[in-house]
N, C-alpha and C positions, 0 to 999 in steps of 0.2 A: 146627249143624256139617254132617253132611247133605246137605240142604238151600243152606247155600252151596256148597258140593260141585255139585252139579246148577248150581245158578245158575251158573258158573264154567264147567258144561262144556257149557253152550246157548248160556254166549257165547262160546265158544271154536265153539266149531261154528258159530254163524251166517258162513251166505257174506259177509254186509257185513265183519261181524267181521276176516273171516279176507283176506277183501279190503283194510279197511285194513290190516294187521300185515301182507300182504307186501309193497303199496305204500308205506308208510311206510319200513318196512326194503330194499325194493329199490332207491326211490330214496335211502337215506341208503348206503347198499350200494356205491349206482351213482356217487354222487359222492363219497364215500371214493374208490375205484377209480379213476374218473379222474383224480381230484387225484394217484395215484400213481405214474399212468400216465404222466401228463405230468411229473409229476417227475423220473421216471426215463430219461424220450429226455431230459428237460433235459441229465437229469447226464450223460447216454451224449454225447450231441449238445457239450454243454463240455469233453469228455475225448475229445474226438475230433479236433474243431474247436483245441485246444491240441496232439496228439499230433500234429496236419494244420502246421499252426505250424510248430512244431520239426522238421517235416522238412523241407519245401521253404528254410526257414531255413536249415538242414541245406546242402541240393542247392545255394542259389544262392553261401551263404558257399564251398564247393567250386572250385564255376568258376569266383567271381571268383579267388579266389586261382590257379587254374591259370595262368587270362588275365596277371594279372601275372606271373608267373612264367617265361612265355612271352618277354616282351616283356626281360624283368632277362636270359638268353639272350641273347636276338639284339644286345642292348648292350652284351656282354661281346664278342661275334662281333664286333663294327661299333670296336669300339674296338683288336684282336685285328688286324685287317687293316690297321686305318685306320698304325696305328706297324712295320707291318710294312717294313722296306730296301729291297721290292721298288714300292711307294706313294709313299713320298717320295722317291723315286730319280724315279721316271716323273713326280716330281711337278717336277722340277727336268730332266731331262733328257728332257722328251717327243719321243722315235726310236723307231723299228721296232722297236727291238731291246729295250725297255724296256716296251713294250707287250706283245712277246712271254714275256717274263717274265712278268707282272704277269697278263694271259692266264690265264698253264700254272697261277700261283697261287689265283687264282680261283674254276676250272677245278677241282681239287682242295679247299677251301672245297667248290662248289657239289656236285659227288660227296657228299660225304663228310657232310653239314648235311642233303639234300633238302627243305630248310625255305624256301629261297628262289628268288622266281619269278625273280629277276634281280639281281647284284651288279651294280655301276657305279662306275667314276669319272669323274668330269663333271669339266672344267677351271671356272677362276676366271667364263668367259665362259657356262657354261651346256650348253654340249658336251659329250656321253661322248666319253670319250676309249679307254677301254677296258669292252664292255658282256658278260657271259655270264649266254646265258637255260637254264632247267630246262626242258626238252623231253620224254619222254617218262621222265622218271627221267634221261635224261642232259644233261650242262652243254654248250651249244652258242656259241663266239667268233663272234658276231656281226659283219661284216667289218664295216669303217671307209668304204663305202658308203654299209653302213642305218645309221648313228649317228644318233641326233638333237639337232635342239638344243631344247633344258629348259631355259633360258634365261626363257622364258616358266612354269616353272608353276610354283606358287606353292611347292611343297618346295623348289626349290633357289631362290631366294632368299629362304626364310625360313632355310637354311641353309646360306646363303653369307654373311651376317650375323652370324654368330656367333664366338665366343672361342674359343683353344685349350682343347680339352677338353672342349665343351658338344657335347649330343647332342641334333638336331632328329627329333622325335618327330611322324607327319602324322598327322591324324585317319582312320579308316578313310572307306574311300573304293572307287572303282571305277579299277583301272589303264583310261587312256587313253595309245594309241600315233597317233602320227600326225594327231592334233588330236583321235580319235573313241574315243567308248570303247568296248574291249576287248568281241568281242562272241562264245563266252558271259561271262557273267561273270567280270570276275576281282579278285575281292573282296581290296585291300590295307595293308599299317600299312608303311610305310616311315621306316628307321632313317639314316637322313645326320650326316656331321660334318665340317665345316671342314677340310683340309689346309693346314698354312702350309706356311714354308720359315723357317730359319733366321735371316732378317730380322725375321723376324711379318709377310708379305704371304700374303695369300692365293695359291693357289697352285691349290688345287679342292677336290671336296667327291667326301669315298665313302661315297659310296648304299648299305642292302639292302632289298627290296623280300621282303618275307615274306610267303606263301602265305596270304591270308590262309583262301582254303576251308578249309587245312590246319585251323587255327585255329576258326572254326565249326562246322568235322563234329565237330573234341573238345569246344565247345561243349554242340553235342549230341545226344551221347557223354552225355554228361556228365547234363545238364536232362533226359534221356526222353522217354521219347513221351508220357506218363499223362498230364500237361497243358500247358495254352500255353506254350511254354517262349520268351522275348523275347530280346533286346539291342538298347540303345540306346542311341545316341551325347547328346554333351551338350547338341542341341537335342530329343534326344525323338523324333527321327525312328528308321527303324528300321532293326538290319546284319540282324537275323534276327527271322522277322513268323509268325505262325502261319501267314499264306497269304503265301506264298515273291512273289505278286505285287506284295505290298504293299513290300518291299524295296528300299531302294536309292533308293525314292523323290525323295530330296535331288538324290538328280541328274539329273533327270528334272525339274524345274520344282516337285516336291513336297513341301517341306519340311514339317518337325513333323508326320507322321505320326499316334503314338502317344501326342503331346503334343494334341493335334486331337481325336481321338478319342475320351480320355479326359483331360481338362482338371482333376479332382478331382483323380482316382488321381497326375497329369505331377505340381501341384504336392507331391501329399508325398512321391511320390519323388525331388525334388528338394530339403526338406527339411532329409532326416535320412537319414546318408548307410546306414542297412537300418534296413527295418523291414516290417511289411505295411500293407494297408491292407483294407476288409473295405467293399463295398458291393451293390449291385443285380446288377454285370455277376458277382460273385464275390470271392475271397477272392486279393487281388494280395502276395505276396512277396515280396521287392530288397534288391539289397545294389553298392556303390556299388566301380567298378573302379577304382585310379586308378593308372598304368599307370606316368605320368614319377617317377623318381626323383633323385634325386642333383641334377647338373649336364646336367637335361634338358630341353626348351625345346621346345613344340608354339604351333599358332596356331589360328585356325577355319579354313584353307585356302582351295575353289574351289572347286565343280562343273563351273568352267569349261575346255576343255581351254586356256585363258590365260588368266592372272588372279590374281590377289595375297589375299593371304589380310588382311581387314580391320583382326584385331590378333592379335597374340599372346598364349598361354594360358599362366597360370601351371602348378603341379604343384594345387592348388586346384582350377583353372578346367578341368581338362581330364578328362572323367571318362566311363564309360558303365555305363551302367544293365544291371546282370542284373535282370531278369523271373520270375515264377514265377503264368500266372494260372490258378488252379482254378474254375469258369463255377457259378455261383450252385448249379445244377442238380448238385452231383455235394458239396453242405459238407452238412454233418450239419446233419444236423435236429430238433428237438423237434414238430411235426405231429405229431399221432395219424395220421393221414389219407396220412400224405407215401411211406408205404412199406405192400404187402402186409401184409411183414411188424407194425407195432407197431395195422396194421386187424381183422389176424385177435386176434391178444394181445389188445383190446382187447374184439372181441365175443365170447370165449371170456371174456373176466374181466364183461360185465355177463348173459352162461348162467350162469353158475354162479354171480352173486352173492359173491363175496368171499369163493370156500370159499379157506380157507387152505391147504392143501395147493398149492393151483391159482397160489393168487398168491405164495403162497413159491415152489412153480419155477420161474416166471417169474422172478419177481425174482436168481434162483439162473441161469436161462437168460442172461436180461440182462446181468449180472453175465462167464460168462463171455460172451460175445460181448463185453462190454467189452472183456474179458481180450486175447480171442483175435484184437481189433482192435488192440491196442497191441503186440501178440506181431506182426503183418501189417509196424507199422508200423517196428519196429524188425528186422523180418528187410527189408524194401526199403532200408532204411540202411544197414544189415550186407551188403548186396547195392551198393551203390555203393558203401561205403570198398571193400570188396573185391576192386571190378572194379579200382581208380583204380591207376597207374602207379607211383604214389608210399605213401611210408610213408607213416600215421597215426597219429601221436599223441596219444590226448586229456588234458588234465592235470586236478588239481583244484589250486582258488585257491593248495593250498600245492605243486606245481608236482610232486604223487606220482603217477604212471600209472596214470589206470583202465581207460584200452582203447587198443587195438594193433591192426590192419588185417593181415595173411598179408606181404603191402611190407614192414610194419615187424618184422616176425617175419626175416621174410628176410631183410632188411638189417642189422639187429642180432644174430639168431644166437641172438635169444631168442624162446620160444616169449610169449605171452598172462601165463601163468598166471607165471611165472619175471618178466615187467613188474613184473605189477600191484603195485601199490601202492611199487614204485622211487619215491627220488627223482631225477629226470629228472635235475637239476641234476648228481652224485654220481655215479649211475650211469651216466651215456650219454654225456653233458656236459663236467664236467671233475671229476673223482675228484678223490679227497682228497689225490693225489700232485700235481698235478696245481696246484693254492695260488692257486685262482681264488676269491677268496670269494664265495656267494651272490649277495650284492648288486650282482654287479657284473654277474652274469648276465641277457644281456640277454631270453632269453625267457622268464627267471622274471618279469623284469617285466613281460611285456607281459598276466598276470594281474593287478595290483599297476596298473597305468596305465590298461591300456585300449586303450593305443594298440598297434596294431602292430605287427610286425618280419618284414624279409625282408632275409636274404642268401646271398649267394654262397662267402663263405670263413669257414664255417664247417665241425667236422668234430665226428663220434660215433663214437662208443670199442665193438668188437665185444662178445660174451663173452667171443673169449680175447684181448680185449687192446688187437688190433691198430686202425691208426686206420684213418676215409677221411672224405675232404673231403665237407660236402653243401650241397650248394642249400636254402635254406627259408626256410618260409613262417611265418610264428605269428600266431595272430589272437585272441582277446577270447572265451571265449563266457560270454555273455547269458541269464537264463532272467528274464521277466520285468520288465527294464531291469536285474536287477542281476548284475555277475562273476561269475560260480562257476569260473571256471577259462577253459585256452585251447587252442585245436587249432591242433601243426605237422604242418603237409604237408613233407615231407625227399624228398632224392633222390641219389639215389649218382653225384657228379660224378667220380668219378676219372675217367674215358675220356676226358670230357670235357677236366679238366682238361692228360694228355696231350699231346687233341689241339691245346690252345694251346702246349703247350712245343714241339711239335715246329714252328708252324707262326711260332714265334717264331727256332726251330737254320733257316730255309730263305733267315734274311742271309746270305744269300755274298756280299753287298760291302763294302766299306767310304762309310761315309757321307755324309765328305767331298770323296770323288771320282766317286763313280758304277764306280769300278773293282774287280776281283775283289780279292777281301781275301784273308790267309790261305789260309784254310781252303778258298778252292775253288783257287789257285795250287796248295795240296797235290794236293789230288783231280785238275785236268790234268795236273799233274806227274807223278807214280803212273801215268797212262793213256798219256801221252806213252811213258814210257821203257815200257809191257809194248811199247805196235809199237811201238817203238823196235827193240827186242831180238826180237822175233819179223820184222819189214821189215832188220834189220842194216843203220837209216842211222841218224845224224849228229842231236844233238840242242844246242841250247845256253842257260845262264841266262847274265842278262846281271844284275850286284846293283848299281845306285846309287840314290848317296846324294848330295843335292844341295851343297856348298861355299858353309860360311860362313853355312846355315840360321843358328845360336843368330842371329846376326845380329842377321837381315832381324824373327826375331822379339822381341830386345831393342827395333829401335829399330821399327816398326810396329806390335806387339802378335800377339797370338794372331790375330788378323780379317781382319790384314796377311799373315799365312803363309800364313792357308790358302788368304787369293787364291789367294796366289804356287802354296799346291801347288797348289789348282784350273787354273789356268793350265798348271803346266806339266804338271797332267794330260791335259789338251785336244791341248798339241804331241807327247808321249809318244803319242798317238793316232792324227798324223797320221804316224806313221813306220812305225809295225808292220804286217805282215800280218794278215786280218783270221781269219786261223788261229793267231794266237798269243798270248799271254794277257801283258795288261798287268797285274800286282796291286801296289797296295798291304801292305807290310809297317807299314807303322806311321812316325810323327816321318813323319820326312822321306827316309826307304829304301822303294825300288821291287825290284820283280827282274819283268824280263819272259823267260818262256819264248817263244822260238826252237824250235816243236815238228822242225819240220822244215830239215836244211840237211848243202850237200853237202860242206865243210870248213866247216874255224873261217876260213877271213874272209869267208863269209858275213858270223857274228858281229860280227867284227870292222867287217865295212862299214854293218851295224845302228848298231854303237856311233858311224859316223864321221856318220850319217845324225841321229842324236839331238842333238852334240856340235853338226852344224852349226844345227840347228833348232833351237838352243837357244840359238844364239850371237849371236841380235835380242833386246833385251829385254825385259821381261813388264811390263805394265800392272800395277804392287800401288798400289793409295790415291790415285790419282790420278796417278804416278808410275813412267817405265817404267827398271827397275830391272834389271840387268845378272846374270848369272845364270851359273854354271858346274855343273860336274856331276862326278864321279867314280866308273868304271864298268869294273865285276870282270867281267869272260867266261870264265869254263868248258863245256865243251865237250864230252858224252859221245859216245864211250867213252875221248874220247882221253886225261883230266881224272880223269873219276871214272866208278864204274857203278851207283852210288846215288844215292837224290836229296838227302838226308845231309851225304853228300858232297859233291856238286857244288853245294849252296848252298855248305859249310863252304870249296870249293874259291872260287868266283866270291866268297864275302865277303871272305877274300885275298886277292884281284887288286884288286878296290876299295878295299884299302889301300894297298894295295902305289903305286896311280895317283892315290891319295891323297899319301901324306907322297911322290911324286917328284912334287910343287907342284898337285893339285887340276888340274880341268879336261885332263881325262885316260882313255883309255878303256887298260884293260891282259888282256893273255890270262896265263890260268893260265900260268903258269912262262913269260910271256919278258916283255920291256922292258915300262914303264908309254912311248906313243906318246900325240903329242898330233892334231890334223890337221894342223899343217905335216910331221908323220914318214910325212902317210897315203901317202908316194910311197916312206914306202921296205919295204924285206922285212919281213912280220911276222918276229921272232924264234922 
């Protein structure tokens, strides 16, 4: 036994044996270490790449949703403006007075919104009728001499062909004035809708030029500066490029910049609404923006100052692509020698030859680094969502809230902790007392169907139970191709709704005749009474009612009655002074305010002029119809000293004239008279 021990001692002490054992052990340890390090780096690189893809996908999705919502707001503004009585009146009565009122409306809208470079109304021939530009934050009404003919521009030609209620959305391009591209460049998206008269004939086009620079600045802000951010049109041209000199090439005869420089990527980007593409140039992450909604239309447009679109585009064919590019050198790598850290770790591992403590320390350190990267990615995503001007909710597939940004907390009056785990349908959208079934909830359907949902007519509920209107966009949240929930971005549009309601209330004119309505007459009468009291002067109200108007309606229909009322309004405008007010009260009743008279005879003189000018028949439905009118007159301060009392006196005098045989005028308190009685003294 002792000999055997010595023999093993000699064998162990042999330099050759030691070298052999060391070499075998070292090579085996190096092989195991190499495999272990490579495996860890592959794991890290895979996890980092997955986190990077998720972050970039969320970023491009958010940026795309913001772009879509901005155009929805512009479309809503366009509808409101196009249907105001001022624009409709201008369409039928293109004169200085209507232009001035429309320009004031456009100026108020431009100053409040601050996002429209131009607000214009063009007539059916393409000539600008009213145009308000935004210069240094202030609206500027363009003089008539500087208004341009836009009949050759594609957006006018495309918009004038639309049907009532349809909206044209132009391609994203540069502003062209007087046949030349404006320098410095002014990116524009134009939204237009045709304006029709009651007969369905085109009268012109209402047009909004959205400031593209604001839209693109917001896009760049959302995308950040860490990696290259791109916005592409449907042809693969750069609207936003990493190199600004590449932008808008299609406007200068250099089309399809991105599509030509990255053909394989462009083919992938156009094949799917959203996704990612990895090649030697890096990681490309993309999402699709579909701006057209509802009855909106578009066309290919033209980069030429005068040129027509090649063809129309439907909602599926008009799109922009939001693309981010992470360069290959910035992608996670599994190469042992790709970075100084992995090289040092590997060299250290070879030196210590798989010392267990060192290896475990490295694994633990690597896991910590992986966890830190995940935390850093989560922090970056949180910074993006926290700085959004819109509320953001992340819902799971069952519609429960799993995340909310600070703006959502502020708008809903609830903290993240209070919102977490809540059913969004019942908690903030449709509480049980509303009685709206879960299966009818449009937001809930997004996570089930995978179809995005956008609306400007939804409402959310705060913690205190109050309800407020929201504009929202809900998009499915996917992971490895499976829908795992949805992302809901929303904003409080209470102020927008209020402003829209105020604009509707700007309608002070009768839509049929274009005359001031009852509301404007009340305002003018109150003002005139105040001035009359202050300066001790007189005014008069003339109450007019058509004789036998019902017979005309019964014989010629409402269309004939409307034609008669329009003709009567035109005749009345020939009689009164510019300082006076003619108002249609409704039906066949009209009121004329003579803001300043010397004596009641002045009002009687005006009444006789009215009877005289109406003694000539009016053309109605191709026939000349004789008409008569009964006129009642009340004078301030002789007959009454308040607006209501004056109106009652004038109304009573009108009925006295009608009972005396019609086609007469009657001063309050006096006998009715005809034109034949004109030379008799007023009683």
